[in-house]
Legacy VTK file of the C-alpha trace (Angstrom):
# vtk DataFile Version 3.0
C-alpha trace
ASCII
DATASET POLYDATA
POINTS 237 float
-1.352 12.724 -0.223
1.810 10.907 -1.241
2.953 7.820 0.652
6.612 6.867 1.220
7.496 3.930 -1.063
10.126 2.693 1.382
7.304 1.950 3.813
6.455 -1.140 1.728
8.375 -4.406 1.553
8.140 -4.395 -2.251
9.672 -1.417 -4.043
10.603 -0.521 -7.584
14.357 -0.599 -8.246
13.877 2.989 -9.452
11.938 4.350 -6.487
14.832 6.429 -5.093
15.183 8.266 -8.405
11.469 9.071 -8.440
11.515 10.239 -4.817
14.475 12.510 -5.558
12.600 13.943 -8.557
9.568 14.789 -6.407
7.164 12.143 -7.733
3.940 11.560 -5.820
3.312 7.960 -4.747
0.110 6.146 -3.826
-0.376 2.713 -2.288
-0.975 0.128 -5.009
-1.510 -3.407 -3.787
1.523 -4.468 -1.768
3.684 -1.534 -2.903
3.604 2.145 -3.827
3.556 3.399 -7.402
4.634 6.766 -8.823
1.237 8.226 -9.691
2.385 11.713 -10.754
5.788 12.938 -11.887
4.847 16.566 -12.521
2.829 19.091 -10.520
1.361 20.288 -13.820
-1.061 17.487 -14.737
-1.770 18.888 -18.201
1.942 18.993 -18.981
2.330 15.415 -17.771
-0.507 14.207 -20.001
0.974 16.043 -22.960
4.366 14.475 -22.257
2.791 11.039 -22.479
1.398 11.901 -25.902
4.877 12.900 -27.065
7.156 10.537 -25.129
6.585 9.334 -21.581
8.467 6.791 -19.477
6.239 5.099 -16.898
7.581 2.795 -14.184
5.344 -0.260 -13.734
7.897 -2.345 -11.832
5.686 -2.921 -8.784
2.719 -4.198 -10.819
1.997 -7.948 -10.882
3.463 -10.236 -13.533
4.492 -13.869 -13.728
5.898 -16.437 -16.113
5.819 -20.137 -16.910
7.942 -22.414 -19.062
8.375 -26.088 -19.843
6.949 -28.648 -22.285
3.646 -28.718 -20.444
3.224 -24.950 -20.146
1.207 -24.214 -23.317
-1.412 -26.888 -22.656
-1.664 -26.050 -18.963
-2.072 -22.327 -19.621
-4.834 -23.122 -22.094
-6.707 -24.949 -19.332
-6.526 -21.770 -17.227
-8.778 -19.916 -19.679
-6.016 -17.745 -21.035
-5.869 -16.616 -24.639
-2.568 -17.964 -25.944
-0.561 -16.210 -28.668
-0.549 -18.170 -31.905
3.250 -18.131 -32.269
6.453 -17.280 -30.385
7.322 -13.588 -30.169
3.679 -12.629 -30.168
1.396 -11.459 -27.340
-2.332 -11.950 -26.795
-4.547 -9.483 -24.886
-6.562 -11.045 -22.072
-10.206 -10.369 -21.098
-9.131 -8.476 -17.950
-6.831 -6.163 -19.910
-3.652 -8.113 -19.178
-1.256 -9.382 -21.812
0.212 -12.861 -22.322
3.459 -12.893 -24.304
4.906 -16.040 -25.830
8.691 -15.789 -25.603
9.345 -19.246 -27.025
7.512 -22.448 -27.832
7.441 -23.340 -24.122
7.898 -19.983 -22.346
5.211 -17.397 -21.530
5.057 -14.093 -19.653
1.815 -12.710 -18.184
1.523 -8.968 -17.482
-1.238 -7.584 -15.297
-3.517 -4.910 -16.797
-2.432 -1.263 -16.441
-4.655 -0.727 -13.415
-2.620 -3.343 -11.565
-5.439 -5.844 -11.041
-3.672 -8.886 -9.621
-6.407 -11.526 -9.649
-5.321 -13.355 -12.809
-1.621 -13.334 -11.947
-2.181 -14.393 -8.332
-4.680 -17.054 -9.363
-2.294 -18.513 -11.914
0.623 -18.610 -9.467
-1.593 -20.261 -6.856
-2.988 -22.805 -9.309
0.504 -23.813 -10.432
1.753 -24.158 -6.853
-1.233 -26.274 -5.828
-1.534 -28.504 -8.881
2.171 -28.855 -9.711
1.324 -29.640 -13.361
3.806 -31.904 -15.114
6.374 -30.118 -17.226
5.447 -26.635 -15.997
7.911 -24.404 -14.149
7.079 -20.999 -12.720
9.238 -17.941 -13.399
8.803 -15.167 -10.786
9.252 -12.301 -13.240
8.155 -9.737 -10.679
11.301 -10.493 -8.684
13.717 -10.589 -11.598
12.607 -7.952 -14.112
11.962 -4.226 -14.005
8.982 -3.122 -16.109
8.536 0.174 -17.943
5.958 1.435 -20.419
7.376 3.682 -23.133
4.535 5.717 -24.632
4.289 8.416 -27.275
4.628 9.247 -30.944
8.411 9.549 -30.505
8.789 6.132 -28.829
10.007 4.364 -32.006
12.579 7.109 -32.571
13.757 6.759 -28.979
14.327 3.033 -29.408
16.158 3.660 -32.678
18.856 5.401 -30.650
19.315 2.468 -28.265
18.147 -0.718 -30.004
19.003 -2.422 -33.308
15.452 -3.729 -33.891
13.201 -1.580 -36.070
10.229 -0.843 -33.776
8.417 1.561 -36.073
4.724 0.623 -36.437
5.179 -0.242 -40.110
7.823 -2.852 -39.221
6.760 -3.976 -35.728
3.095 -4.910 -35.548
0.713 -4.534 -32.635
1.470 -7.269 -30.046
4.779 -8.216 -31.663
7.495 -9.222 -29.176
11.225 -8.574 -29.560
13.860 -10.212 -27.388
16.829 -7.991 -27.987
19.195 -5.508 -26.356
18.493 -1.915 -25.351
21.585 0.117 -24.508
23.498 -3.200 -24.398
21.081 -4.681 -21.816
19.031 -7.776 -22.660
15.369 -6.796 -22.810
11.882 -7.888 -23.808
9.877 -5.355 -25.837
6.159 -5.796 -26.514
4.176 -3.382 -28.634
0.874 -2.537 -26.944
-0.439 0.868 -28.004
-2.387 3.254 -25.765
-5.369 3.971 -27.962
-3.868 5.496 -31.092
-0.564 6.371 -29.408
2.406 4.023 -29.985
3.405 2.270 -26.750
5.742 -0.510 -25.720
6.253 -2.649 -22.638
9.941 -2.902 -21.761
11.169 -5.560 -19.322
14.774 -6.153 -18.318
17.002 -7.294 -15.459
16.179 -5.348 -12.289
19.881 -5.067 -11.450
20.342 -2.878 -14.551
17.315 -0.675 -13.884
19.091 2.539 -12.839
21.583 2.332 -15.709
18.944 1.713 -18.376
16.585 4.311 -16.910
19.337 6.939 -17.145
19.962 5.948 -20.780
16.268 6.247 -21.615
15.802 9.587 -19.866
18.888 11.011 -21.570
17.692 9.813 -25.003
14.156 11.084 -24.359
15.288 14.651 -23.773
15.895 15.080 -27.508
12.179 14.530 -28.080
10.923 16.599 -25.169
10.079 13.434 -23.250
10.686 12.151 -19.764
9.120 10.421 -16.759
5.340 10.254 -16.414
3.133 8.826 -13.687
0.677 5.962 -13.740
-2.314 8.335 -13.578
-1.535 9.786 -17.004
-1.093 6.280 -18.428
-4.428 5.075 -17.061
-6.136 8.122 -18.517
-4.590 7.481 -21.925
-5.404 3.751 -21.778
-9.054 4.445 -20.910
-11.646 4.287 -23.715
-11.528 7.561 -25.579
-8.191 8.441 -23.924
LINES 1 238
237 0 1 2 3 4 5 6 7 8 9 10 11 12 13 14 15 16 17 18 19 20 21 22 23 24 25 26 27 28 29 30 31 32 33 34 35 36 37 38 39 40 41 42 43 44 45 46 47 48 49 50 51 52 53 54 55 56 57 58 59 60 61 62 63 64 65 66 67 68 69 70 71 72 73 74 75 76 77 78 79 80 81 82 83 84 85 86 87 88 89 90 91 92 93 94 95 96 97 98 99 100 101 102 103 104 105 106 107 108 109 110 111 112 113 114 115 116 117 118 119 120 121 122 123 124 125 126 127 128 129 130 131 132 133 134 135 136 137 138 139 140 141 142 143 144 145 146 147 148 149 150 151 152 153 154 155 156 157 158 159 160 161 162 163 164 165 166 167 168 169 170 171 172 173 174 175 176 177 178 179 180 181 182 183 184 185 186 187 188 189 190 191 192 193 194 195 196 197 198 199 200 201 202 203 204 205 206 207 208 209 210 211 212 213 214 215 216 217 218 219 220 221 222 223 224 225 226 227 228 229 230 231 232 233 234 235 236
């Protein structure tokens, strides 16, 4: 049974578009997430193999910056990337991206588990470590996952950075523009399928979503729900 996303205080900036398209929502933490975007589940899974656009905007994420951030994050038992513009997978399935020498972004795992993000936010608020400043990325940035063999070709239409696997390695980070909107792109494949996290200003979400959907049509792609993503991300998916 689908739940109305407007019944939650936290909503994706794209939720109205998904409701209008007939997506099915389920409660997910303190919000509702689009779990299915197609009544034909097989077709939705196949779309994700080819080119799927998944809205993760309600999932937990956070950020920290400042001269003390790298050392403090290391004390929180996080695996830090070895250089800027790289990301490091975490034991819980999350991903920590290093956007600069002093700036980091933590994404929750695909299943939305919030423990690490919530614990880190709480620890920073309580300890007030010197030289560390929190960045509430969940409030400022929309979050999509672009998945499928045609994903690099999609980005080639909208972004000047070469995101093909041969040029953009697993867990590389690009801070660039997509359809003239500033964005963060992180390569994080789903099994053997190319996949990218895409984060950008929430105020531009509807515009950029429309650009992505329009570009995806050339490749037979389009919106997909979280259920198909979790199935693909699962071992053997």
